[in-house]
N, C-alpha and C positions, 0 to 999 in steps of 0.2 A: 641685192635688194629684191630682184625679181624672184629668185629662188625662195627668199624668206616670205614674200607675198604669196607664193604658191602654197607654202606650208600653212600660212595663216588662213588662206581661203579654203583649205581642206576642212577646217572646223567651223567656218562661217555658216553654212547651211543649217547645221545643228543649232548654232547660237540663234539664228533668225527664227527657226521653228520654235525653240523654247521661249523666246521673248514674246512671240505672238500667242503661243499656247497658254502661258501663265496669265497673261492679261485677259484672254478670252474666258479662262476658268473663273476669274474674279467676277466678270460681268454675268456669267451664267449662274454663279452661286447667289449673287445679290438678287437676280431676277426670280430665282426659284428657292429662296431661303426657307428652310423648314421652320416650323414653330419651335419656340424655346431654343433657338439658335441665334447666334450673333456673329457679325463680320466686323473686324477692325483692320484698318490699314495704317500702319505705323511708319513714321519717318521724322528725322530731325530736320528742322528748317535751318538755314544759315543763321548764325548768331545775329541778333539785332545790335547795332552800334548806336549807343545813346548820343544824341546831339542836343545842342541848345540853340535857340534863335539868335541870341547874342552871346558870343563866347570869346575868350582870349585865344590868341594864336596857338599857344602851346597845347591847348586841350585837344587840338586836332590829332596829335600824336599819342594821346593818352585816353582813348575812348573806353568807356565802360561797356562791356559786351554782355548780352543776356542770352541764355540758352532758351530755345523754343522747340518743344516737341509737339508734333501735330498727330492726332489720331482721328481718322474718319470712322464713325460708328454707324453701321447699318443694322437695323433691328426692326421688328414688327411694332406697329403703333400700339401705345398704351392709352386707353380712353381717358384716364384721369390726368395724364400729362399732355397728350397731344390733341385732345378734343375729338379724336376719332379712334376707331378700333380696327383690328386686323383679324380676319377669319380665314379659314382654309379656302372658302369659296370666293372671298373678296380680300386678298392679301393687300396690306398697305405698308410698304417699307419706308421707314423714316431714316434720313441721313442727318447726323449731327457731327459738328466739328469740335473736337475735344483738345484743348490746348493746355500744356503744362509749361509754365514760365518759371525760370529759376536763375539765380546768380551763379549757380554751379556750372562751370564751363566744361566739365569733363563729360564727354558724350560716350558713355560706356554701357556695359551690360547691366550695371546696377541702376543706372538712370532709367533704362527701358523697363527693367523689372518693376521699378517704383511706379512708372506710368501704368503698367498692367494692373497694379494693385489699385490705383486711383480709378481706373475705368471700371474695375470689378465693384468697387464701393459705390460708384455712381449708379450702376445698373441695379444694385440692391436697393438704393435709395428710391428709385422710381418703380420698384417692385417688378422688374423685368427678370424673370428667372431664366438662367442660361444653363442649358444642358451641354451644348457643344460650342466652344468658342473657336471661330476660324480667324486666324491672323494672316495678314499679308504684309511683307516687309522686304526691304532689299537685303542683299547678302553681306552686309558689312560685318566682318568677323568680330570686331570689338563690341558690337551693339546687339546683334541678333543671332549670328551664326558661328558659334564656337562650342566646344565641349562644355564650357561653363554655362553658356546660354541654354543649351539643350538640357543639361542637368537641372538647372533652375526651373525650366519649363515643366519638367516632370514633377518636381516638388510643388509647383504652383497649382496643379490641378486640385489637390486636396485643400490647399490654403484658400483658394478662391471659391471652392464649392462646386466646381464643374465636374461633369463626368469625364470629359476629355478635352484636350486642346489640339487643334490641327494648325500647324504653322506652315505657311507657303512662302516661297521666296521668288521674287521676280528674277528674271535672267540677268538683267543688268545689275552691276554692283550698287549703283545708286539709282533706283527706279524713279522715273518721273511720272507724275500724275496729279490728280486733284489735290492731294495733300501738299504739294509744293505751292500750288496757287493759294491754298488756305493760309500757309505761312507767309507768303508774299503779301497777301491782303492786310494782315495784321501789321506788318512792318511799314507798308505803304501808308496806311491810315495813321499810324503813329507819327511818321515823318510829316505828313500834311498838318496834323494837329500842332506839332511843334513849330512849323514854319508860320502858321497862322497865329501863333501866340496863344492858342487855346489851352495848351497843356505844357508842363515842364516834365520831361521824361529823362531822368538822370540815373535811374537804377531799374533793376528788375521789378521791384515792388511798385514803382510808379508806372511802369509799362502795364503791369497787371491791373492796377487801379484804373488806368485809362481804358483798357480793353473791357473790364467789367462794367464800366459805366457807359460805354459808347457802342460796343460791338456785339452784345449778346443776341440781339435780334437781327438776323440777316434780311436783306431785301430780295435775295434770290430764292426761287422756289426749290432749287436743288438742295438747299440746306435748311433744315427745320429750325435749328438753334445752334448757338456757339456756347460752349462751356469752358470757363477759364479756371485753372487751378494754379495756385502759387506754392512753390516748394523752396524753402530757404536753403536746405541742405539735403543731399541724397545720402541715405544710409548705405554703407558699403561693408557689410559684415556677412555676406553670403559665403557658403562653403565652396571649395574647388572640386573639380571632377577630373577623372583620369582621361587621357586622350582617347578619342574615337576616330578610327581610321576612315578616310574617304568622305568626310562631311562636306567638303567644298564642292562636290559634284551633285549633291542632292538638292531638290527643290521642294520637297514636302516631307514633313515629319509629324507623326501622330502619336500621342501618348497612349500607351496600352495599359500600363499599371505603374506602380511607384518606382519600378526599376527598369522598365522596358519601353522603347520607342520603336515605331515602324518607319523606316526610311523608304522613300520612293524617288526615282529620278526626276519625275515631273508630277504636277498635281493633276487630278481629274475629278470633275464634278458632273459626270454624266448622270442620267436618271437613276441608274442602279447604284452608283456610288452615293448619291444623296439618300438612298434608302438602305445604305450599308449592305448592299448586295454585291454579287460578282461584277467586276468592272467590264464595260462593253469594249474598252480600248486597251486591253492588256498588252496587245502586240506593240502599241505605240508607247505606252507609259511604263510597261514592265510590271513586275510584281513587288509587293512590299517586302522589305528586308528587316527582320527583327534584330534589334541591337540592344545590348544591355548597357545601362548607365551606372557607373560606379563612382562613389565619392572618393576623393583623394585625401586621405587623412595622414599622409606621411610627413607633412610639413606644417602641422597646425601650430606648433610652438612658436615658429618665427615666420608665420604666413605674412606675405606682403602682396600688395596689389600687382598684378601682372601688367607689364607694358603691352600696348596694343601690338607693337611689332613682334612680340614673342608669343602672341595669342595662339595661333594655330599654324606655326611654321611647319611642324611635322605633318599636318594634314595637307598643307598647301603644296609641299614639294613631293609630288608623285611623278613617276615616270611618264613623260610626254606632256606634262603641264607647262604652260607658258606663263611666266610671272615677271613682275617688274622689280628691279633692284635699284635702290637709291645709289647714285654714283657721285664721285668727286670730279665733275666735269663742267667747264664753263658753258658749253654749248648744249648739254643735255642734262635734264634733271634725273633721268633714270634710263636704264637699259632693259630691254626685254631679253629674258633668258628662257631656255627650255631645259627642263630637268631630264637627264638621261637615266636616272635611277631613283628609287624611292628613298624615304628616310629610314634610318635605323635607330631603334630604341634600345638602349642598353638595359638588359634584364639579367641580373640585378643591376640597379643604377650605380653609377660611379660617383663616389663622394668627392667633391672638389672643395678643398679648404683654402682660406686666404693665403696667398703667396704661391699656390700651385700654378704650374704652367701647362697649357694644353697645346700640343703641336700636332698638326695634321699634314698629310701629303695630298696634294691635288695634282693629278696627272692630266695633261692636255694632249689630245690626239688629233692630228690633222690628216689622217689617212683617208678620210672620206672626201677631202677637198682636192680639186684639180688645180688650184691656184696657190701661189706663194702666200703664206700666212705670216704676218708680222705681229710683234707684241703690241698690245693696246688694251683699252678698257671696253671696247664695243663687242657685241656678240659675234662679229665676224673676225675679231682679232684673236691672237693667241692669249687666252685668259681662261681662268676657271675659278669658280666660287665654291666654298664649302660652308654649310650652315650648321651651327651647333645651337641647340635649344637647351637651356639649363633652368632648373627650378630650385628654390624660389627665385623669381625675377629680382634683379638688383636695381637699386635706384641710381642709375647712371645716365648721364646725358647722351652717351653714344653707345647704343646697344649692339653695335657691329664694329668690326675692325678688319679692314682690308690692307694689303701690303703692295706698294709699288716698288718692285725689286726688294731692297732692304729697308725702304722707308715705310714705317708703320703709320697707318691713319690714326691709331689710338694715341701715339706720341704727339701727333700734330694737334689733336683736338682736346684730349683729356686735360682738365684744369691743373692737375698736379705737375704737368710738364711746363706750364706757363707759356705755351706757344713757342718754345725754344727747342731746337734740335741741334746738338753739337755746336752750340754757340750762335746758331742762325735764328733770328726772329723772322720766321718764314712768312707770316702774315704781312708784316711791314715790307718785306722784300717784294712781295707780289702786288702790293698796293700801287695805285696809279701815281701816287706822289713820290715814289722812291727815286731819289736823285741818281743812285748808282745805275739804275736801268737806263736812264737818259745818257749817262756817261758811257755806258757800254755801247749804246746805239751810235753815238758819235765816233767812238774808237773804231767800230766795225765799218762805218761809212767812210772813214778816212783811210784806213789801212787794209781793208779787205774788199774784194769783189766777190765773184761767184766761185773763186778758186782759193785754195789754201796756200798762198804764197808764204815764203819764209818770214816776211815782215808780219803778215797776218797771223801766222802760227805763233810768233813770239808774243804778239799782243794778246792772243787768246790764252796763252799759257799764263800771262800775268793776270788776266781777268779771272781765270779759274782759281786764283789764290784767295778770292773772297770766300768767307766762311759759308755762304749760302750756295756756292757753286762748286763745292768739292764733292767728289765721289758720286754715289747714287743720288744723294740729296740734290747735288748740282744738276744732274740729268733730269731729275723730277721738276726742279724749278724751270729749267729750259723747256721741258715738255709743257708746262703750264703756260709759259709766256709766248711760245712760238706761234700760237694761234693769233695773238695780237701783234707780235713782232716776228714775222717769218724769217727775217735775216738772222735772228738770234740763234738759229740752229747751227750756224757756222761755229759757234763757241763749242758745241759738242762735236761736230764733224771734224773740224781742224784739230781739236785736242786729241781725238782718237788717231788721226793721221800722224800727228806729232809723236804720239806714243809708239805708233807702228814704226815710224822712221827711227826712233831711238832704239827700238828693239832690233831693227835691221843693222844699225850701226854697231850695236853691242855684239850681234852675231858675227859680223865681219871681223871685229877686233878679236873676238874669241878664236875664230878660225885662223887668223893671221898669227896669233900668239902660239897656237898649237903647232902651226907649220914651222915657225922659227925654232920652237923647242925640238921638233922632230929632226930638222936638218942640221941643227947645231949639235 
C-alpha cells in the first residue's frame, strides 16, 4: 500500500497544478473577455427524481427521472436585452444560466451537441454575434472528450456560424463549480413546491413548466436570468470518427479548420493568448500540436451507437496510465490498474464474424517484487487484464469478460446461459437464504477444527459433491463465500490435502507393485 501511495504521489503535484491552473484560466478569461466572444461552462446535473406530496408506497421504487443539463453563459451585455451596454472602455459581463430539461436519460455526446445547438440559437435570437466560443467542461469521455466529440466540434464551427471553438477541460473528471449549484437550485425549488402542494411534478414536461413559471428571474446579482428549454427527444444521427491518440491527456483543443484541431496540454489565456499572439507561458503549457480529424465511414451500413465503456479505451490505455476496472468483488467496486504498454490497433482491421472466437495470452511477471505473490483480483495479486476494443459496438449487457481460472464471467452473467453453469444456479447458491450453506457451516463446526482430520476430510469430500462445489467453479464459490464465512476455506484446503494423500497412497501402491514384480 505504501509503495502504491508513493507511485500515486509522483503524479499528484502535476494534478494539483493543472486543477488550479484550469480554474484560474476560466476566471481570467471571464474577467478579460474580448468583444464578440462568449464563454460557456457545461455540465450535467444529477437527474431529478419526480415525487408527489401524497403517493402510494410502491411509487417510491418507480421514480420518473428527468435529465438536466446546465450551461453557464458569460457574454457582453446587449442593450436591448439587458438594459445596459458593454464597451471596450466599460465592459459589462452578463452571466446567464441555461437549462435543458428532457425525459431522455442518456447523457452522451449527442445530448451535449444538442445543447450546444440550443445555446447557439439563443445567442442568435438576442443578436449576440459570436466570433469565438470558449467552452469549459469536465473530461467525461462519453459526453465531451472523445474522438467523436472532437470530430463533432470541428463540424459545429460552420454549422453554428463561429470562426472557431476552443474547448477547455477541467482537471477533475467531474468538475465542481457554480454549474452544480445552479442544477441543485432547480431541484431544490421543485421539491419545495411539491411538498407545499403548490405544484405536481410527475414528468420532465411538468418540471419545465414549473421552472418556466417560477424561476426565470433570479434574486442573485451573480445571475442575470435563467433560460429553460424543453427537449422531448435527442437526435442521435451524427457520424463517427477515427481514433485520435492521446486525447485523455489534453486539456485544451482549438478548431483550426474543417479537418484540423490544435491540442494543448493545458489552457492559457494570458494577455498575448487573448490577442492570438505568442504565449507568455510556453515553458509551462507547451506548444500546440496539430491533429487531423477524419470521419470513419467503414461501418455506415450497420452503424450502431457506441457504449460508453467502449468509447475511448484505446486512448485511455497508454503506458503509465492508471485507470479503474470494474470488478466482481463484494468488498470493492473497482480496482486501480497501471498500464505497462500502449494499445495496439490492427491495420488492416480484423473482421470478426458471429461465432468467431478470440483468444489472447496475458503473461504476469513478479520479477520486480521482493514478496511472495498469490493469485487474486487486486492490483497487488497475480493477475493481468487484456482489453480488446471492437467496432461497431454490440448491444450487450456485459461489454467485458474476465475469467477466474476456467470460470468465465460471461457465462455467469449473459442471459443466454440463464445463470446456470454446469448445473449450478450460482446466484441462488451465493444468496443469503441458501440452506446448503447453512448445512455446510453446521457440518464444518461439528466435524472440523483448524486441522484436516480424517473425519473432517471425509465430510469435505461429501460436501464437494454438490454441483456448485466441483472443480474450479467450486473454488470460485468458496472464494466468494470465505469473506463472509472464513471457516468455509476448509472445504478447499482439506479437499486439496485429501487429493494429495490419495496421490501419495497411489504412489506407494505403484512402487510396491513394481517391487513385487521385480523380485518375483
